[in-house]
MIDOSE-1310 file (N, C-alpha, C; in nm, 2 decimals, decimal comma, always signed):
residues 161
mrde	+8,75/+9,21/+9,82/+8,66/+9,26/+9,72/+8,53/+9,19/+9,74; +8,42/+9,26/+9,74/+8,29/+9,20/+9,75/+8,25/+9,14/+9,62; +8,17/+9,03/+9,62/+8,13/+8,95/+9,50/+8,06/+9,04/+9,40; +7,98/+9,14/+9,44/+7,91/+9,22/+9,34/+8,01/+9,31/+9,26
qlid	+8,13/+9,33/+9,32/+8,23/+9,41/+9,24/+8,30/+9,32/+9,14; +8,28/+9,19/+9,15/+8,35/+9,10/+9,06/+8,27/+9,10/+8,92; +8,16/+9,15/+8,92/+8,08/+9,15/+8,79/+8,15/+9,22/+8,68; +8,24/+9,31/+8,71/+8,32/+9,38/+8,60/+8,43/+9,29/+8,54
yaav	+8,45/+9,17/+8,60/+8,56/+9,08/+8,55/+8,50/+8,96/+8,48; +8,57/+8,93/+8,36/+8,53/+8,81/+8,29/+8,59/+8,69/+8,36; +8,70/+8,71/+8,44/+8,76/+8,61/+8,53/+8,84/+8,68/+8,63; +8,86/+8,61/+8,74/+8,96/+8,65/+8,84/+9,03/+8,52/+8,88
metp	+9,16/+8,52/+8,84/+9,24/+8,40/+8,86/+9,34/+8,41/+8,97; +9,37/+8,30/+9,04/+9,47/+8,30/+9,14/+9,61/+8,29/+9,08; +9,70/+8,36/+9,13/+9,84/+8,36/+9,09/+9,93/+8,35/+9,21; +10,06/+8,32/+9,20/+10,15/+8,32/+9,32/+10,16/+8,46/+9,38
fgkl	+10,13/+8,56/+9,32/+10,15/+8,70/+9,37/+10,02/+8,76/+9,41; +9,91/+8,69/+9,40/+9,78/+8,75/+9,44/+9,68/+8,71/+9,33; +9,58/+8,78/+9,31/+9,48/+8,75/+9,21/+9,50/+8,84/+9,09; +9,45/+8,80/+8,97/+9,46/+8,88/+8,85/+9,32/+8,88/+8,79
girs	+9,27/+9,01/+8,78/+9,14/+9,03/+8,72/+9,15/+9,05/+8,57; +9,06/+8,99/+8,50/+9,06/+9,00/+8,35/+8,93/+9,06/+8,31; +8,94/+9,18/+8,25/+8,83/+9,25/+8,19/+8,83/+9,23/+8,04; +8,72/+9,17/+7,99/+8,72/+9,14/+7,84/+8,57/+9,13/+7,80
ddtv	+8,55/+9,14/+7,67/+8,42/+9,10/+7,62/+8,45/+8,98/+7,53; +8,36/+8,95/+7,44/+8,38/+8,83/+7,36/+8,49/+8,84/+7,25; +8,54/+8,96/+7,23/+8,63/+8,98/+7,12/+8,77/+9,04/+7,15; +8,77/+9,12/+7,26/+8,90/+9,18/+7,30/+8,92/+9,19/+7,45
vhel	+9,04/+9,19/+7,49/+9,08/+9,21/+7,63/+9,08/+9,36/+7,66; +9,01/+9,40/+7,76/+9,00/+9,54/+7,80/+9,11/+9,58/+7,90; +9,14/+9,49/+7,99/+9,24/+9,53/+8,10/+9,27/+9,40/+8,18; +9,39/+9,40/+8,23/+9,43/+9,30/+8,33/+9,47/+9,38/+8,46
vflp	+9,42/+9,34/+8,57/+9,43/+9,41/+8,70/+9,48/+9,33/+8,81; +9,59/+9,37/+8,87/+9,65/+9,31/+8,99/+9,55/+9,33/+9,11; +9,51/+9,22/+9,17/+9,42/+9,23/+9,29/+9,48/+9,16/+9,41; +9,44/+9,20/+9,53/+9,50/+9,13/+9,65/+9,45/+8,99/+9,65
artt	+9,52/+8,90/+9,72/+9,49/+8,76/+9,73/+9,36/+8,73/+9,80; +9,31/+8,83/+9,88/+9,18/+8,80/+9,94/+9,06/+8,82/+9,85; +9,08/+8,87/+9,73/+8,98/+8,88/+9,63/+8,92/+8,75/+9,59; +8,79/+8,74/+9,57/+8,73/+8,61/+9,54/+8,76/+8,57/+9,39
skpa	+8,80/+8,45/+9,37/+8,83/+8,40/+9,24/+8,70/+8,39/+9,16; +8,71/+8,40/+9,03/+8,59/+8,39/+8,94/+8,63/+8,31/+8,82; +8,56/+8,20/+8,79/+8,59/+8,13/+8,67/+8,57/+8,21/+8,54; +8,64/+8,18/+8,44/+8,63/+8,25/+8,31/+8,48/+8,24/+8,26
sskl	+8,43/+8,35/+8,21/+8,29/+8,35/+8,17/+8,28/+8,36/+8,02; +8,39/+8,35/+7,94/+8,38/+8,35/+7,80/+8,50/+8,27/+7,74; +8,50/+8,24/+7,62/+8,61/+8,17/+7,55/+8,73/+8,25/+7,55; +8,72/+8,39/+7,53/+8,84/+8,47/+7,53/+8,90/+8,48/+7,67
aqrv	+8,81/+8,49/+7,78/+8,87/+8,49/+7,91/+8,94/+8,36/+7,94; +8,89/+8,25/+7,89/+8,95/+8,12/+7,91/+9,09/+8,12/+7,84; +9,10/+8,18/+7,73/+9,22/+8,19/+7,65/+9,32/+8,27/+7,73; +9,28/+8,38/+7,79/+9,37/+8,47/+7,87/+9,42/+8,39/+7,99
vaqi	+9,33/+8,32/+8,06/+9,37/+8,25/+8,17/+9,47/+8,14/+8,13; +9,45/+8,07/+8,02/+9,54/+7,97/+7,98/+9,68/+8,02/+7,95; +9,68/+8,14/+7,88/+9,81/+8,20/+7,84/+9,88/+8,25/+7,97; +9,81/+8,31/+8,06/+9,88/+8,35/+8,19/+9,93/+8,23/+8,27
eryl	+9,85/+8,12/+8,27/+9,90/+8,00/+8,34/+10,03/+7,95/+8,27; +10,03/+7,95/+8,14/+10,15/+7,91/+8,06/+10,27/+8,00/+8,10; +10,25/+8,13/+8,11/+10,36/+8,22/+8,15/+10,40/+8,19/+8,29; +10,31/+8,16/+8,38/+10,35/+8,13/+8,52/+10,43/+8,00/+8,53
kdps	+10,42/+7,91/+8,43/+10,50/+7,79/+8,43/+10,63/+7,82/+8,35; +10,63/+7,90/+8,25/+10,74/+7,93/+8,16/+10,75/+8,08/+8,13; +10,83/+8,15/+8,20/+10,83/+8,30/+8,19/+10,87/+8,35/+8,05; +10,92/+8,26/+7,96/+10,96/+8,30/+7,83/+10,84/+8,28/+7,73
adfd	+10,73/+8,23/+7,78/+10,61/+8,21/+7,70/+10,56/+8,34/+7,64; +10,52/+8,34/+7,52/+10,46/+8,46/+7,45/+10,31/+8,47/+7,47; +10,26/+8,59/+7,46/+10,12/+8,61/+7,47/+10,07/+8,64/+7,33; +9,95/+8,59/+7,29/+9,89/+8,62/+7,17/+9,74/+8,64/+7,19
lplr	+9,71/+8,77/+7,23/+9,57/+8,80/+7,27/+9,53/+8,93/+7,20; +9,40/+8,93/+7,17/+9,35/+9,05/+7,10/+9,32/+9,16/+7,21; +9,40/+9,27/+7,21/+9,40/+9,37/+7,31/+9,32/+9,49/+7,25; +9,24/+9,55/+7,33/+9,17/+9,67/+7,29/+9,27/+9,78/+7,27
svgt	+9,26/+9,86/+7,16/+9,36/+9,97/+7,14/+9,33/+10,08/+7,24; +9,43/+10,11/+7,32/+9,42/+10,21/+7,42/+9,55/+10,29/+7,42; +9,54/+10,41/+7,49/+9,66/+10,49/+7,51/+9,69/+10,59/+7,41; +9,77/+10,68/+7,45/+9,82/+10,79/+7,36/+9,92/+10,74/+7,26
dfqk	+9,95/+10,81/+7,16/+10,06/+10,77/+7,07/+10,19/+10,75/+7,15; +10,22/+10,84/+7,24/+10,34/+10,83/+7,32/+10,34/+10,70/+7,40; +10,23/+10,67/+7,47/+10,22/+10,55/+7,55/+10,24/+10,43/+7,47; +10,18/+10,43/+7,35/+10,20/+10,31/+7,26/+10,34/+10,29/+7,22
rvwq	+10,42/+10,40/+7,20/+10,56/+10,39/+7,16/+10,63/+10,33/+7,28; +10,61/+10,37/+7,40/+10,67/+10,32/+7,52/+10,64/+10,17/+7,53; +10,51/+10,14/+7,52/+10,46/+10,00/+7,54/+10,53/+9,91/+7,43; +10,55/+9,96/+7,31/+10,61/+9,88/+7,21/+10,76/+9,85/+7,24
qisa	+10,83/+9,95/+7,30/+10,96/+9,93/+7,35/+10,97/+9,83/+7,46; +10,87/+9,84/+7,55/+10,87/+9,75/+7,67/+10,84/+9,60/+7,62; +10,76/+9,59/+7,52/+10,72/+9,46/+7,47/+10,84/+9,39/+7,41; +10,94/+9,46/+7,37/+11,06/+9,41/+7,31/+11,17/+9,36/+7,41
ipag	+11,14/+9,39/+7,54/+11,24/+9,34/+7,64/+11,21/+9,19/+7,67; +11,31/+9,11/+7,65/+11,29/+8,96/+7,67/+11,28/+8,93/+7,82; +11,21/+8,82/+7,85/+11,20/+8,77/+7,99/+11,34/+8,75/+8,04; +11,36/+8,79/+8,17/+11,49/+8,77/+8,23/+11,58/+8,89/+8,21
ktrs	+11,54/+8,99/+8,13/+11,62/+9,11/+8,11/+11,54/+9,23/+8,16; +11,61/+9,34/+8,19/+11,55/+9,46/+8,23/+11,61/+9,58/+8,15; +11,54/+9,69/+8,15/+11,59/+9,81/+8,09/+11,55/+9,92/+8,19; +11,63/+10,03/+8,20/+11,60/+10,14/+8,29/+11,50/+10,23/+8,22
ygel	+11,43/+10,31/+8,30/+11,35/+10,42/+8,25/+11,43/+10,51/+8,16; +11,55/+10,54/+8,20/+11,64/+10,63/+8,13/+11,68/+10,57/+7,99; +11,71/+10,44/+7,99/+11,74/+10,38/+7,86/+11,63/+10,38/+7,77; +11,51/+10,35/+7,81/+11,39/+10,35/+7,73/+11,36/+10,50/+7,68
aksi	+11,38/+10,59/+7,77/+11,35/+10,73/+7,74/+11,45/+10,78/+7,63; +11,58/+10,74/+7,64/+11,68/+10,78/+7,54/+11,64/+10,71/+7,40; +11,60/+10,59/+7,40/+11,57/+10,52/+7,28/+11,45/+10,58/+7,20; +11,36/+10,65/+7,28/+11,25/+10,72/+7,21/+11,25/+10,87/+7,22
rsap	+11,37/+10,92/+7,26/+11,39/+11,07/+7,28/+11,29/+11,13/+7,36; +11,28/+11,08/+7,49/+11,19/+11,14/+7,58/+11,26/+11,15/+7,72; +11,18/+11,16/+7,83/+11,24/+11,17/+7,96/+11,19/+11,05/+8,04; +11,28/+11,01/+8,14/+11,25/+10,89/+8,22/+11,12/+10,90/+8,29
ravg	+11,09/+11,02/+8,34/+10,96/+11,04/+8,42/+10,84/+11,01/+8,33; +10,85/+11,06/+8,20/+10,74/+11,03/+8,11/+10,72/+10,88/+8,08; +10,84/+10,82/+8,06/+10,84/+10,67/+8,04/+10,77/+10,60/+8,16; +10,81/+10,65/+8,28/+10,75/+10,59/+8,40/+10,60/+10,61/+8,41
qacg	+10,55/+10,72/+8,37/+10,41/+10,75/+8,36/+10,34/+10,66/+8,26; +10,40/+10,63/+8,15/+10,34/+10,54/+8,05/+10,34/+10,40/+8,10; +10,45/+10,36/+8,17/+10,45/+10,23/+8,23/+10,34/+10,21/+8,33; +10,31/+10,31/+8,41/+10,21/+10,30/+8,51/+10,07/+10,30/+8,45
anfy	+10,06/+10,35/+8,33/+9,93/+10,35/+8,26/+9,90/+10,23/+8,18; +9,98/+10,13/+8,18/+9,97/+10,01/+8,11/+9,85/+9,93/+8,15; +9,76/+9,90/+8,05/+9,64/+9,83/+8,08/+9,66/+9,68/+8,08; +9,78/+9,63/+8,03/+9,80/+9,49/+8,00/+9,93/+9,44/+8,07
plvi	+9,94/+9,45/+8,20/+10,06/+9,40/+8,26/+10,08/+9,25/+8,24; +10,19/+9,20/+8,23/+10,23/+9,07/+8,19/+10,24/+9,06/+8,04; +10,13/+9,10/+7,97/+10,13/+9,09/+7,83/+10,23/+9,20/+7,77; +10,22/+9,32/+7,83/+10,32/+9,43/+7,80/+10,39/+9,44/+7,93
pchr	+10,51/+9,38/+7,94/+10,58/+9,35/+8,07/+10,65/+9,47/+8,13; +10,57/+9,56/+8,18/+10,63/+9,69/+8,24/+10,71/+9,66/+8,36; +10,69/+9,54/+8,42/+10,78/+9,50/+8,54/+10,92/+9,49/+8,50; +10,95/+9,48/+8,37/+11,09/+9,47/+8,33/+11,16/+9,61/+8,31
vvsa	+11,09/+9,71/+8,35/+11,15/+9,85/+8,34/+11,18/+9,89/+8,49; +11,31/+9,92/+8,51/+11,35/+9,95/+8,65/+11,42/+10,08/+8,65; +11,44/+10,13/+8,77/+11,52/+10,25/+8,80/+11,67/+10,23/+8,77; +11,74/+10,33/+8,74/+11,89/+10,32/+8,72/+11,95/+10,28/+8,86
tglg	+11,89/+10,31/+8,97/+11,95/+10,28/+9,10/+11,88/+10,17/+9,18; +11,78/+10,10/+9,12/+11,71/+10,00/+9,19/+11,59/+9,95/+9,12; +11,49/+9,91/+9,19/+11,37/+9,85/+9,14/+11,28/+9,95/+9,07; +11,27/+10,07/+9,12/+11,18/+10,17/+9,07/+11,04/+10,14/+9,12
gfah	+10,94/+10,20/+9,06/+10,80/+10,18/+9,10/+10,73/+10,07/+9,01; +10,60/+10,06/+9,03/+10,53/+9,97/+8,95/+10,38/+10,00/+8,96; +10,32/+10,02/+8,85/+10,17/+10,05/+8,84/+10,14/+10,18/+8,92; +10,22/+10,28/+8,91/+10,21/+10,40/+8,99/+10,22/+10,39/+9,14
hdeg	+10,29/+10,28/+9,18/+10,31/+10,26/+9,33/+10,46/+10,24/+9,34; +10,52/+10,28/+9,46/+10,66/+10,26/+9,48/+10,68/+10,19/+9,62; +10,58/+10,12/+9,66/+10,59/+10,04/+9,78/+10,47/+9,95/+9,79; +10,47/+9,85/+9,88/+10,35/+9,77/+9,91/+10,33/+9,66/+9,81
fhlr	+10,20/+9,62/+9,80/+10,15/+9,51/+9,72/+10,21/+9,51/+9,57; +10,19/+9,62/+9,50/+10,24/+9,63/+9,36/+10,39/+9,61/+9,35; +10,46/+9,66/+9,44/+10,61/+9,64/+9,43/+10,65/+9,50/+9,46; +10,57/+9,43/+9,55/+10,60/+9,29/+9,57/+10,57/+9,21/+9,45
vkqw	+10,46/+9,25/+9,38/+10,43/+9,18/+9,25/+10,54/+9,19/+9,15; +10,60/+9,32/+9,14/+10,71/+9,34/+9,05/+10,83/+9,25/+9,09; +10,86/+9,25/+9,22/+10,97/+9,17/+9,26/+10,95/+9,02/+9,23; +10,83/+8,97/+9,25/+10,80/+8,83/+9,22/+10,82/+8,80/+9,07
llah	+10,76/+8,89/+8,99/+10,77/+8,87/+8,84/+10,92/+8,87/+8,80; +11,00/+8,96/+8,85/+11,14/+8,97/+8,81/+11,21/+8,84/+8,85; +11,18/+8,80/+8,98/+11,25/+8,67/+9,03/+11,20/+8,55/+8,94; +11,07/+8,55/+8,91/+11,02/+8,44/+8,83/+11,09/+8,43/+8,70
egsa	+11,12/+8,54/+8,64/+11,19/+8,55/+8,51/+11,34/+8,54/+8,52; +11,39/+8,53/+8,64/+11,54/+8,51/+8,66/+11,62/+8,64/+8,66; +11,55/+8,75/+8,68/+11,62/+8,88/+8,68/+11,62/+8,94/+8,82; +11,73/+8,99/+8,87/+11,74/+9,05/+9,00/+11,68/+9,19/+9,00
g	+11,66/+9,25/+8,88/+11,60/+9,38/+8,87/+11,70/+9,49/+8,87
């Protein structure tokens, strides 16, 4: 990623699975974005971005660490219901798309779409939602970089997926 493209991020931090871009203003987090390792790091440019970085670093040391961040309200009512269910899955545990769908009287594919639309991965741990027959996809991808991130996160939390 070219440096001029980093202007959109309040910070870009290094993680064991690549870089994580943080989009925020002074009051709310707008988005967390998985970025390839080759992306240039960027120090936090605000107190909120510093807080996000500190909480993610804490999670990387202790996967049971909770997040307490002001998140911009985004998503449809359906997506918010799915994200609320996902947020209740503890570290080290997984639920299938079908299980989540059943709990909110929906369909697994719709749950998968809501997972992929998550603006706040890690904070809303969509990596803990898996297929009934395996890992499933991640962030609207079913192979490559994003799936490796999901595998790393699940292993970090002590879950085989």
